[in-house]
C-alpha positions in Angstrom: -0.1 -0.2 0.0 0.9 3.4 -0.8 1.8 6.1 1.7 1.2 9.0 -0.5 -1.1 11.8 0.4 -4.7 11.7 -1.0 -7.0 14.7 -0.9 -9.9 12.3 0.0 -8.3 11.6 3.4 -11.2 12.2 5.5 -13.7 10.3 3.1 -14.9 7.3 4.5 -13.8 3.5 3.1 -15.8 0.3 2.5 -15.8 -2.1 5.3 -16.7 -5.9 5.4 -20.1 -6.3 4.3 -20.2 -2.8 2.3 -20.4 -0.8 5.7 -18.8 2.6 5.8 -16.1 3.0 7.8 -14.6 6.3 8.7 -10.9 7.1 8.3 -8.7 6.5 11.4 -6.9 9.2 13.3 -3.3 8.2 12.0 -4.4 8.1 8.5 -6.2 11.4 8.7 -3.2 13.1 10.2 -1.1 11.8 7.6 -3.7 12.5 4.7 -3.7 9.3 3.1 -6.6 6.9 2.3 -7.6 4.7 4.9 -8.5 1.3 3.6 -9.7 -1.6 5.6 -7.2 -4.0 7.0 -7.8 -7.8 7.5 -9.1 -7.8 11.1 -11.7 -6.0 12.3 -11.4 -2.6 13.6 -7.9 -2.1 12.1 -6.9 -0.4 8.6 -4.1 -1.9 6.3 -1.5 0.6 7.2 -2.3 0.1 11.3 -2.3 -3.4 10.9 1.3 -3.3 8.9 2.9 -1.2 11.3 1.4 -2.9 14.2 -0.2 0.4 15.7 -3.6 1.0 17.6 -6.1 1.7 14.9 -8.1 4.4 16.7 -11.6 5.3 15.1 -12.9 8.6 15.8 -16.3 8.4 17.2 -19.0 10.3 15.3 -20.4 13.5 17.1 -23.9 12.9 17.3 -25.8 16.0 15.6 -28.3 17.4 18.2 -31.4 18.8 16.4 -32.0 22.7 17.4 -35.5 23.6 17.5 -35.9 27.5 16.9 -39.1 28.2 18.7 -39.6 31.8 17.3 -39.3 30.3 13.6 -42.1 27.5 14.4 -44.4 29.8 15.5 -43.9 32.2 12.7 -44.6 29.3 10.4 -47.6 28.0 12.2 -48.9 31.6 11.8 -48.3 31.4 8.1 -50.1 28.0 7.9 -53.0 29.5 9.5 -53.2 32.6 7.4 -52.8 30.4 4.3 -55.8 28.2 5.6 -57.9 31.0 6.1 -57.3 32.4 2.6 -57.9 28.9 1.2 -61.3 28.5 2.9 -62.5 32.3 1.7 -61.7 30.8 -1.9 -63.6 27.9 -1.6 -66.6 30.0 0.0 -66.5 32.6 -3.0 -65.7 30.2 -5.8 -69.1 29.9 -6.9 -70.1 33.5 -6.4 -70.2 36.5 -9.1 -67.3 38.9 -9.2 -69.8 41.7 -9.2 -71.6 40.2 -6.1 -68.3 39.6 -4.4 -67.1 43.2 -4.2 -70.8 44.6 -4.0 -70.9 45.7 -7.4 -67.9 48.0 -7.1 -66.7 46.7 -10.6 -69.6 47.7 -12.6 -70.3 51.1 -10.6 -66.4 52.0 -11.3 -66.8 51.0 -14.9 -70.4 53.3 -15.1 -68.1 56.4 -13.3 -65.6 56.3 -15.6 -67.9 56.4 -18.7 -70.0 59.2 -17.2 -67.0 61.5 -16.6 -65.4 61.2 -20.3 -66.4 64.1 -22.1 -67.5 63.9 -25.7 -65.5 66.5 -26.8 -62.4 65.6 -25.0 -59.2 65.5 -27.7 -56.8 62.8 -27.8 -53.5 63.4 -26.6 -50.9 62.2 -29.4 -47.3 62.1 -29.0 -46.4 65.3 -30.8 -48.0 67.2 -27.9 -45.6 65.8 -25.8 -42.7 67.6 -27.2 -41.7 70.7 -26.7 -42.7 73.1 -29.6 -40.7 76.2 -28.2 -37.4 75.6 -26.3 -36.8 78.4 -23.9 -33.2 79.9 -23.5 -31.0 82.0 -21.3 -32.5 85.0 -23.0 -36.1 84.0 -22.6 -35.8 83.6 -18.6 -33.8 86.9 -18.8 -30.7 85.3 -17.2 -28.4 87.1 -19.7 -28.9 89.8 -22.1 -27.6 90.0 -25.8 -25.0 92.0 -25.1 -23.5 90.2 -22.3 -23.8 87.1 -24.2 -21.7 89.0 -27.2 -19.0 89.8 -24.7 -18.7 86.1 -23.4 -18.6 84.6 -26.8 -15.9 86.6 -28.2 -14.1 86.0 -24.8 -14.6 82.2 -25.7 -13.3 82.9 -29.0 -10.2 85.0 -27.7 -9.1 82.8 -24.7 -10.5 79.4 -25.3 -10.8 78.5 -28.6 -7.0 78.5 -29.5 -6.9 75.5 -26.6 -10.0 73.4 -28.0 -9.9 73.1 -31.8 -12.6 70.5 -31.7 -15.0 73.3 -31.9 -14.4 76.4 -33.9 -16.8 79.4 -33.7 -17.3 81.2 -36.9 -16.0 84.6 -36.8 -18.8 86.5 -38.8 -21.5 84.5 -36.8 -22.8 87.0 -34.2 -25.2 85.7 -31.2 -28.3 86.2 -32.5 -27.2 83.9 -35.4 -26.0 81.5 -32.9 -29.2 81.6 -31.2 -31.2 80.7 -34.5 -28.7 78.2 -35.7 -26.9 76.7 -33.0 -29.0 77.3 -30.0 -27.2 74.4 -27.6 -23.9 75.3 -28.7 -24.6 78.8 -27.5 -25.9 77.7 -24.2 -23.0 75.7 -23.9 -20.4 78.3 -24.3 -22.3 80.5 -22.1 -22.6 78.3 -19.1 -18.9 77.7 -19.4 -17.8 81.5 -20.0 -20.2 82.3 -16.6 -17.3 80.5 -14.5 -16.9 83.9 -12.5 -20.4 84.1 -11.3 -21.1 81.2 -8.9 -24.7 81.3 -8.8 -25.5 82.3 -12.2 -23.3 79.3 -13.8 -25.2 76.1 -12.4 -28.7 77.8 -12.9 -27.6 78.0 -16.9 -25.8 74.5 -16.9 -28.9 73.1 -15.7 -31.1 74.6 -18.1 -28.7 73.4 -21.0 -28.9 69.8 -19.9 -32.8 70.4 -19.6 -32.7 71.7 -23.0 -30.6 69.1 -24.3 -32.6 66.1 -22.9 -35.5 68.1 -24.4 -34.5 67.8 -27.7 -32.8 64.6 -27.9 -35.2 62.5 -25.9 -38.7 64.0 -26.6 -38.0 65.9 -30.1 -35.7 63.1 -31.5 -33.1 65.8 -32.6 -29.7 64.6 -33.6 -27.5 67.3 -35.0 -24.3 68.8 -35.1 -25.2 71.5 -33.0 -25.9 68.8 -29.9 -22.6 67.2 -30.5 -20.4 70.5 -30.5 -22.4 71.6 -27.4 -21.5 68.4 -25.5 -17.7 68.6 -26.8 -17.5 72.3 -25.3 -19.6 71.5 -22.3 -17.6 68.4 -21.1 -14.3 70.2 -22.2 -14.9 73.4 -19.9 -17.6 73.0 -17.5 -16.5 72.8 -13.8 -17.4 69.1 -13.3 -15.4 69.0 -9.9 -17.8 71.1 -8.3 -20.2 68.1 -8.0 -18.1 65.3 -6.1 -18.9 61.8 -6.8 -20.8 62.4 -9.9 -20.3 60.6 -13.1 -22.0 63.0 -15.2 -19.0 63.6 -17.8 -19.0 59.8 -18.3 -22.5 59.7 -19.2 -22.1 62.8 -21.6 -19.1 61.3 -23.3 -20.8 58.2 -23.9 -24.0 60.3 -25.3 -21.8 62.5 -27.6 -20.3 58.9 -28.8 -23.9 57.8 -29.7 -24.9 61.4 -31.3 -21.9 60.8 -33.7 -22.8 57.2 -34.8 -26.4 58.3 -35.3 -25.1 61.0 -37.8 -22.8 58.4 -39.6 -19.5 60.2 -39.1 -17.9 57.1 -38.2 -18.7 55.8 -42.3 -16.9 58.9 -44.0 -17.6 62.2 -44.0 -17.2 62.5 -47.8 -20.0 60.0 -48.6 -22.3 61.3 -45.9 -25.5 63.2 -47.4 -26.5 66.1 -46.0 -30.1 65.5 -46.5 -30.1 63.0 -43.9 -29.3 65.5 -41.1 -32.6 65.4 -38.9 -32.6 69.3 -38.0 -32.3 70.3 -41.6 -35.7 72.2 -41.4 -34.5 74.5 -38.4 -31.4 75.9 -40.1 -31.2 78.5 -42.6 -30.3 78.1 -46.2 -27.3 80.0 -45.9 -25.8 77.8 -43.0 -26.8 75.1 -44.9 -24.9 76.1 -47.8 -21.7 76.9 -45.3 -22.1 73.3 -43.8 -22.2 71.7 -47.5 -18.6 73.2 -48.3 -15.6 71.4 -47.9 -14.3 74.2 -45.4 -17.8 74.3 -43.6 -19.7 71.0 -43.0 -16.7 68.6 -43.8 -14.3 70.4 -41.5 -16.7 70.8 -38.7 -17.9 67.4 -38.9 -14.0 66.0 -38.5 -13.2 68.2 -35.8 -16.2 66.7 -33.8 -15.0 63.1 -34.7 -11.6 64.0 -33.6 -12.8 65.4 -30.1 -15.4 62.3 -29.6 -12.6 59.8 -30.2 -10.3 62.1 -27.6 -13.2 61.5 -24.9 -13.7 57.8 -25.5 -9.8 57.3 -25.1 -9.7 58.7 -21.7 
C-alpha cells in the first residue's frame, strides 16, 4: 500500500459487508487513504505497522429547534388555511356580487366622466414646440452674451480646436442656428458667477434632454455643445458625480447616429434631422468642404479623444 497523500483523506472507505467506515486518526493526520485491514477494527496501514487503529467516534448531531421560527410558520399556515377557506366559499359567487357591485359602478363612473368633446393626446403634444433659452428666462442679455462669446473665441478656442465658432456669426445667428452650442458656451464662460453658472448649466442639460430624448433631434449642434460642455464645465464642483462619463457616451452615440464614423465624404447632407431648423445660408456653409466637413471632422476627433480617456 502506498502512503502518498490523498485529497480524500477524510472520506470513508468501505468495510466488510459494504459498511462505511471513517478514516482512523493516524491516516487522517497523514492525509492518506484509510483502507480496511484484514482484521476487524484495524486499517491496512495500522495492521502493517502494528499500531493501534483508533477510529474517532462520530459526534451526534443534536437537532436545534427555533421556537420563534416555528411559531411564525404556524402563523403563516393558519393564514393560508383561512385564505383557502375564503376562496372555496366565494368560488361560485360572481365577481360583481363578491365586491358589492363595485366593478360595474367604477366602470359606469368612468364612462360618465368622459367628455364627448375631449381630444385625444397625441405624441406630438408631448414634445416641446418652443425651447426657452437663457434670454427668454432673463438670465443674460444679448450684449452680455456677445462679450462672453468673444471671450471664448479669444481665450478658449485656441486651446480647444474640436469646436471653432465662425468669426462672422454673432449671438443672434448662434441663437437661431446653433442654440445648444450657444447655451453650452454661455454656461462655460459664466464661471466667475458662482450663482449664475449652475442655473445656466442646468437649463442647458434640460434643453438638451428635451431636444434629444423627447423631440428626437440629432444634429451637429448637439454634438458640438456636448464637446464644449464636457471640456470646460466645472464638473469637480459635484463630488462623486459621473456626469462627464455619461455625457461622453451620449456624444459618441450622437456621432454614430449622424454617421460620421462611416466617412464624412459620402455622408449625405439631406439626412440631417434638424435640417428644417437651419437657414439656407447656413446649410450652404455646412455643405462646403471648409464648412460642414471640417466641423464634422473636428467633432469626430473630439469624440475619439473623449472616448480614449
